[in-house]
N, CA, C and O of each residue as an XYZ file, in Angstrom:
388
protein
N       0.881     -1.603      0.305
C      -0.061     -0.180     -0.270
C       0.763      1.351      0.314
O       0.066      2.353      0.154
N       1.880      1.544      0.833
C       3.257      2.442      1.167
C       4.119      2.592     -0.224
O       4.564      3.620     -0.734
N       4.185      1.590     -0.555
C       4.784      1.752     -2.069
C       3.065      2.137     -3.119
O       3.552      1.347     -3.928
N       2.285      2.379     -3.486
C       1.549      2.844     -4.678
C       1.505      4.197     -4.030
O       1.406      5.142     -4.813
N       1.576      4.547     -2.382
C       1.200      6.069     -2.923
C       2.824      6.901     -2.111
O       2.949      7.861     -1.350
N       3.768      6.007     -2.713
C       5.445      7.408     -2.267
C       5.037      7.315     -3.783
O       4.364      6.562     -4.487
N       5.906      8.647     -3.951
C       6.104      9.326     -5.072
C       7.187      9.225     -5.732
O       7.956     10.150     -5.993
N       7.296      8.110     -6.030
C       8.868      7.751     -6.100
C       9.093      8.456     -7.406
O      10.298      8.706     -7.449
N       8.192      9.119     -9.051
C       8.839      9.019    -10.035
C       9.658     10.935     -9.634
O      10.752     11.459     -9.846
N       8.400     11.360     -9.011
C       8.446     12.855     -8.303
C       9.749     12.916     -7.720
O      10.326     13.988     -7.905
N      10.465     11.908     -6.959
C      12.035     11.550     -6.241
C      12.644     11.824     -7.101
O      13.419     12.770     -6.959
N      12.576     11.133     -8.379
C      13.548     10.970     -9.305
C      13.845     12.306     -9.811
O      14.838     13.032     -9.828
N      12.373     12.394    -10.307
C      13.122     13.939    -10.998
C      13.520     14.768    -10.712
O      14.218     15.521    -11.391
N      13.019     14.953     -9.010
C      13.808     16.322     -8.265
C      14.742     15.606     -8.226
O      15.564     16.497     -8.442
N      15.499     14.495     -8.106
C      17.009     14.402     -7.618
C      17.365     14.433     -9.120
O      17.018     15.604     -9.272
N      17.824     14.031    -10.466
C      17.435     14.610    -11.962
C      17.298     16.241    -12.122
O      18.328     16.585    -12.701
N      16.640     17.179    -11.915
C      16.588     18.005    -11.453
C      18.219     18.888    -11.230
O      18.991     19.589    -11.884
N      18.036     18.081     -9.355
C      19.428     18.819     -8.728
C      20.891     18.724     -9.155
O      21.749     19.593     -9.001
N      21.093     16.989     -9.966
C      21.481     17.057    -10.565
C      22.497     18.174    -11.915
O      23.579     18.759    -11.963
N      21.278     17.939    -12.827
C      21.459     19.018    -14.225
C      21.853     20.746    -13.959
O      22.534     21.557    -14.588
N      20.721     20.837    -12.190
C      21.645     22.374    -12.392
C      23.156     22.229    -11.511
O      23.873     23.223    -11.391
N      23.378     21.480    -11.178
C      24.698     21.522    -10.788
C      25.564     20.838    -11.779
O      26.774     21.068    -11.776
N      24.958     19.901    -12.744
C      26.090     20.190    -13.760
C      26.097     21.719    -14.999
O      26.867     21.910    -15.940
N      25.084     22.480    -14.575
C      25.427     23.782    -14.905
C      26.249     24.707    -14.208
O      26.969     25.540    -14.758
N      26.120     24.538    -12.948
C      27.089     24.952    -11.995
C      28.224     25.117    -12.333
O      28.797     26.175    -12.594
N      28.760     23.652    -12.348
C      30.316     22.767    -12.644
C      30.206     23.679    -14.372
O      31.280     24.120    -14.781
N      29.518     23.805    -14.864
C      30.239     24.204    -16.316
C      30.375     25.855    -16.390
O      30.935     26.406    -17.338
N      29.618     26.800    -14.933
C      30.146     28.109    -14.564
C      31.260     28.347    -14.664
O      31.824     29.186    -15.367
N      31.820     27.306    -13.661
C      32.977     27.125    -12.811
C      34.327     27.158    -13.398
O      35.230     27.868    -12.955
N      34.456     26.232    -14.584
C      34.994     25.288    -15.638
C      36.211     26.502    -15.866
O      36.653     27.479    -15.262
N      36.379     25.948    -16.825
C      37.558     26.738    -17.709
C      37.494     26.161    -18.960
O      38.269     25.376    -19.505
N      36.506     26.636    -19.322
C      36.046     26.010    -20.845
C      35.502     27.315    -21.709
O      34.913     28.340    -21.367
N      35.920     26.862    -22.854
C      35.380     28.181    -23.990
C      33.819     28.384    -24.216
O      32.958     27.505    -24.246
N      33.659     29.789    -24.370
C      32.022     29.721    -24.190
C      31.496     29.006    -25.272
O      30.320     28.713    -25.057
N      31.951     28.579    -26.446
C      31.003     27.610    -27.196
C      30.601     26.483    -27.108
O      29.592     25.965    -27.585
N      32.095     25.722    -25.939
C      31.287     24.738    -25.001
C      30.548     25.195    -23.770
O      29.477     24.780    -23.326
N      31.078     25.820    -23.465
C      29.356     26.730    -22.358
C      28.535     26.116    -22.449
O      28.027     25.102    -21.970
N      28.276     27.491    -23.802
C      26.929     27.562    -24.204
C      26.227     26.210    -25.286
O      25.054     26.435    -25.585
N      26.602     25.361    -25.663
C      26.130     23.552    -25.755
C      25.804     22.936    -24.200
O      24.649     22.657    -23.878
N      26.641     22.807    -23.526
C      26.671     22.730    -22.374
C      24.662     22.508    -21.764
O      23.785     21.673    -21.544
N      25.052     24.350    -21.770
C      24.767     24.726    -20.799
C      22.875     24.658    -21.076
O      21.923     24.584    -20.299
N      23.044     24.753    -23.097
C      21.418     24.163    -23.385
C      21.069     23.135    -23.559
O      19.966     23.069    -24.101
N      21.657     22.003    -23.272
C      21.654     20.888    -23.515
C      21.205     20.415    -21.613
O      20.383     19.571    -21.254
N      21.816     21.036    -20.998
C      21.262     20.809    -19.778
C      20.183     21.973    -19.315
O      19.859     21.829    -18.136
N      19.513     23.163    -20.017
C      18.339     23.286    -20.199
C      17.384     22.865    -20.632
O      16.341     22.860    -19.977
N      17.491     22.274    -22.171
C      16.666     21.722    -22.373
C      16.056     20.455    -21.869
O      14.847     20.226    -21.817
N      17.241     19.476    -21.421
C      16.462     18.384    -20.780
C      16.228     18.380    -19.008
O      15.970     17.426    -18.273
N      16.387     19.518    -18.748
C      15.785     19.796    -17.231
C      14.306     20.484    -17.632
O      13.464     20.418    -16.737
N      13.862     21.197    -19.002
C      12.529     22.028    -18.588
C      11.805     20.840    -19.052
O      10.895     20.603    -18.258
N      11.846     19.906    -20.123
C      11.567     18.554    -20.391
C      10.768     17.600    -19.562
O       9.710     16.971    -19.582
N      12.273     17.914    -18.510
C      12.007     17.002    -17.500
C      10.816     16.980    -16.481
O      10.061     16.168    -15.946
N      11.184     18.943    -16.525
C       9.567     19.456    -15.035
C       8.266     19.083    -16.427
O       7.289     18.339    -16.342
N       8.686     19.827    -17.499
C       7.143     19.134    -17.760
C       7.013     17.961    -18.187
O       6.578     17.976    -19.339
N       7.201     16.867    -17.761
C       7.008     15.653    -18.045
C       6.543     15.717    -16.521
O       5.487     16.168    -16.078
N       7.779     15.056    -15.732
C       7.173     14.292    -14.195
C       6.268     15.510    -13.354
O       5.510     15.133    -12.461
N       6.376     16.929    -13.665
C       5.849     17.801    -12.531
C       4.733     18.648    -13.382
O       3.891     19.300    -12.764
N       4.742     18.630    -14.334
C       3.278     19.010    -14.824
C       2.445     18.216    -15.472
O       1.302     18.657    -15.595
N       2.806     16.556    -16.192
C       2.353     15.806    -15.816
C       1.894     15.946    -17.529
O       0.671     15.953    -17.672
N       2.585     16.042    -18.643
C       2.730     16.344    -19.925
C       1.689     15.203    -20.509
O       0.586     15.303    -21.047
N       2.622     13.942    -20.126
C       1.901     12.776    -21.023
C       0.680     12.319    -20.733
O       0.046     11.609    -21.513
N       0.188     12.746    -19.412
C      -0.603     11.924    -18.741
C      -2.066     11.766    -19.276
O      -2.509     10.864    -19.988
N      -2.453     12.424    -18.968
C      -3.605     12.981    -19.906
C      -4.408     13.219    -21.261
O      -4.923     14.329    -21.400
N      -4.546     12.357    -22.183
C      -4.698     12.648    -23.618
C      -6.192     13.152    -24.340
O      -6.551     13.366    -25.498
N      -6.813     13.212    -23.060
C      -8.769     13.929    -23.696
C      -8.147     15.755    -23.627
O      -8.647     16.598    -24.372
N      -7.097     16.084    -22.686
C      -7.037     17.144    -23.043
C      -6.165     17.982    -23.265
O      -6.276     19.101    -22.766
N      -5.025     17.636    -24.109
C      -3.589     17.798    -25.362
C      -4.162     19.079    -26.125
O      -3.237     19.475    -26.835
N      -5.454     20.036    -26.323
C      -5.821     20.842    -26.609
C      -5.173     22.179    -25.926
O      -4.451     23.073    -26.367
N      -5.811     21.887    -24.533
C      -5.843     23.033    -23.470
C      -4.268     22.477    -22.570
O      -3.917     22.914    -21.474
N      -3.877     21.927    -23.004
C      -2.402     21.770    -22.768
C      -1.511     22.260    -23.341
O      -0.473     22.672    -22.822
N      -1.872     22.289    -24.798
C      -0.759     23.300    -25.583
C      -1.521     24.398    -25.709
O      -1.025     24.833    -26.748
N      -2.141     24.969    -25.497
C      -3.031     26.472    -25.200
C      -2.212     26.978    -23.480
O      -1.732     28.083    -23.224
N      -2.270     26.003    -22.728
C      -1.312     26.340    -21.459
C       0.017     26.880    -21.879
O       0.384     28.055    -21.903
N       0.696     25.747    -22.219
C       2.200     26.265    -22.677
C       2.317     26.908    -23.323
O       3.377     27.487    -23.086
N       1.695     27.421    -24.450
C       1.658     28.380    -25.366
C       1.498     29.967    -24.504
O       2.258     30.822    -24.958
N       0.902     30.274    -23.725
C       0.401     31.239    -23.299
C       1.455     30.910    -21.991
O       2.177     31.904    -22.064
N       1.802     30.379    -21.224
C       3.539     30.423    -20.731
C       4.188     30.946    -21.397
O       4.747     31.942    -20.938
N       4.422     30.605    -22.639
C       5.512     30.593    -22.948
C       5.208     32.006    -23.733
O       6.242     32.453    -24.229
N       4.252     32.678    -23.927
C       3.951     33.781    -24.296
C       4.461     35.120    -22.884
O       5.319     35.999    -22.971
N       3.673     34.832    -21.869
C       3.980     35.645    -21.059
C       5.611     35.638    -20.817
O       6.264     36.647    -20.548
N       6.161     34.261    -20.971
C       8.042     34.588    -20.763
C       8.567     34.753    -21.465
O       9.779     34.543    -21.423
N       7.561     35.524    -23.172
C       8.719     36.848    -23.593
C       8.280     37.661    -23.534
O       8.865     38.719    -23.764
N       7.401     37.615    -23.297
C       6.720     39.461    -23.065
C       6.981     39.635    -22.056
O       6.518     40.712    -21.678
N       7.769     38.897    -20.984
C       8.550     39.535    -19.930
C       9.941     39.479    -20.049
O      10.576     40.119    -19.210
N      10.499     38.919    -20.818
C      12.022     38.954    -21.181
C      11.704     40.287    -22.059
O      12.087     41.335    -21.540
N      11.325     40.346    -22.798
C      11.258     41.724    -24.118
C      11.517     43.047    -23.180
O      12.436     43.837    -22.962
N      10.165     42.823    -22.753
C       9.314     44.024    -21.127
C      10.659     44.195    -20.704
O      11.087     45.254    -21.164
N      11.683     43.470    -19.877
C      12.550     43.747    -19.045
C      14.346     44.658    -19.921
O      15.050     45.601    -19.560
N      14.401     43.591    -21.263
C      15.250     44.212    -21.913
C      15.157     45.452    -22.420
O      16.137     46.108    -22.774
N      13.629     45.951    -22.498
C      12.920     47.642    -23.261
C      13.563     48.565    -22.321
O      14.283     49.562    -22.380
N      12.912     47.697    -21.270
C      12.634     48.341    -19.913
C      14.714     49.829    -19.247
O      15.080     50.964    -18.945
N      15.216     48.168    -19.516
C      16.722     48.056    -18.634
C      18.116     48.190    -19.239
O      19.242     48.526    -18.869
N      17.352     47.661    -20.622
C      18.829     48.208    -21.486
C      18.858     48.723    -22.961
O      19.854     49.200    -23.504
N      17.313     48.522    -23.682
C      17.482     49.267    -25.082
C      16.959     50.703    -24.685
O      16.389     51.293    -25.603
N      17.054     51.376    -23.466
C      16.965     53.082    -23.008
C      16.092     53.616    -22.177
O      16.167     54.644    -21.504
N      14.783     52.383    -22.340
C      13.625     53.564    -22.333
C      13.869     53.988    -20.892
O      13.559     55.129    -20.549
N      14.446     53.067    -19.967
C      14.335     53.489    -18.083
C      15.621     54.430    -18.275
O      15.936     54.884    -17.176
N      16.587     54.938    -19.437
C      17.845     55.141    -19.230
C      17.020     56.836    -19.460
O      17.694     57.864    -19.397
């Protein structure tokens, strides 16, 4: 009974996220070229984002709500991009200066 209730998939996902974050941190402190840094960081970021989507946000579990799922992901990307480019516009591209 307890084995069915214990969220082993979430624990493994959490540990994998910690390992990927530690790998990214190690890459920052190592003396590698910029290209190698960006490639390793991009790969770990893509793996960690997909891990978060599939393990913690349950992307692959419910086939009935695929349309709602993709709408939610598109909305989250939209909000993230607006936040990113709004911050760049205000602080770097001169609106705030």
